C-alpha positions as CSV (number, residue, x, y, z in Angstrom):
1,M,63.6,93.3,141.7
2,T,61.5,92.3,144.7
3,T,60.7,88.8,146.0
4,A,57.2,88.5,147.4
5,E,55.0,85.8,149.0
6,Y,52.2,87.0,146.8
7,V,51.4,89.7,144.2
8,D,48.1,91.2,143.0
9,C,48.7,91.4,139.3
10,Q,45.9,93.9,138.8
11,S,47.7,96.4,141.0
12,L,50.9,96.3,138.9
13,Q,51.5,98.9,136.2
14,P,51.7,97.7,132.6
15,G,55.2,96.6,131.8
16,S,55.9,95.0,135.1
17,L,57.5,91.6,134.8
18,L,56.9,88.6,137.1
19,D,59.5,85.8,137.3
20,I,57.5,82.8,138.6
21,E,59.3,79.7,139.7
22,T,57.1,76.7,140.0
23,R,58.0,73.1,141.1
24,N,58.4,72.1,137.4
25,R,59.1,75.2,135.4
26,H,60.1,78.9,135.3
27,Y,57.6,81.3,133.8
28,L,58.0,84.9,132.8
29,I,54.9,87.1,132.9
30,E,54.6,90.5,131.4
31,C,51.7,92.5,132.9
32,L,49.7,94.3,130.2
33,G,47.0,95.7,132.5
34,G,44.1,94.1,134.4
35,H,44.0,90.3,133.8
36,E,45.8,90.6,130.5
37,V,49.3,89.3,130.5
38,R,51.9,87.6,128.2
39,I,53.4,84.5,129.6
40,S,56.3,82.2,128.5
41,G,58.0,79.2,130.0
42,H,56.1,76.1,129.0
43,P,57.6,74.3,126.0
44,V,54.3,73.5,124.4
45,I,51.7,76.0,125.7
46,C,53.8,79.1,125.7
47,P,57.4,78.7,124.5
48,E,57.4,82.3,123.4
49,P,55.5,85.3,125.1
50,T,51.9,84.4,124.6
51,P,48.8,86.5,125.4
52,V,46.6,84.8,128.0
53,K,44.0,85.9,130.6
54,L,45.4,85.5,134.1
55,Q,42.8,84.0,136.4
56,G,44.9,84.0,139.6
57,S,46.1,81.1,141.8
58,S,44.3,78.3,143.5
59,D,44.9,76.0,146.5
60,R,45.0,72.2,146.3
61,A,41.2,72.1,146.5
62,G,40.9,74.4,143.5
63,V,39.7,77.5,145.4
64,L,40.7,80.4,143.2
65,E,42.1,83.7,144.5
66,P,41.3,86.0,141.5
67,G,44.3,88.1,140.2
68,L,46.7,86.9,142.9
69,I,49.8,84.8,142.4
70,S,51.0,83.3,145.6
71,A,53.8,81.0,146.7
72,G,52.4,77.6,147.7
73,R,49.5,77.9,145.3
74,Y,49.0,77.0,141.7
75,L,49.0,79.6,138.9
76,Q,46.0,79.5,136.7
77,F,45.4,81.2,133.3
78,L,43.3,80.8,130.1
79,T,44.9,80.5,126.7
80,A,43.5,82.4,123.7
81,D,41.3,79.4,122.8
82,R,39.9,79.5,126.4
83,R,41.8,76.4,127.5
84,P,42.4,76.5,131.3
85,V,46.0,75.9,132.5
86,R,47.0,75.1,136.0
87,T,50.8,75.0,136.8
88,S,52.6,73.1,139.4
89,R,53.0,74.7,142.8
90,V,54.5,78.2,142.8
91,L,57.7,78.3,144.8
92,K,58.9,81.8,144.3
93,V,57.5,85.1,142.9
94,R,59.9,87.9,141.8
95,I,58.6,91.3,140.6
96,Y,60.5,93.6,138.3
97,R,58.8,97.0,138.1
98,P,59.4,99.2,135.0
99,A,61.8,102.0,135.6
100,I,60.2,105.4,136.0
101,H,61.9,108.0,133.8
102,S,61.5,111.6,134.7
103,T,62.3,114.4,132.4
104,T,63.1,117.9,133.6
105,H,62.8,120.9,131.3
């Protein structure tokens, strides 16, 4: 696990997990590749891991940083029906990278 001020989700390998603590909720994001993720943590929108399109994070004025999730900003994603969601302010970002298994023959 790594705690970070920000993370570029597009640079993470599929299977990476992000633990996002916002002012109001705790989200778990599984990176599937590119902007595609599964998110859970909201009791109505995503109580179970739900496929969404990650947009990034925005500042108070709504200026979007595509693909980035950053402490102090607001996580944004689109649901399967293209409904935009903006979370409360991100307080902490933790990254869990998948273990790399090597096999020797």
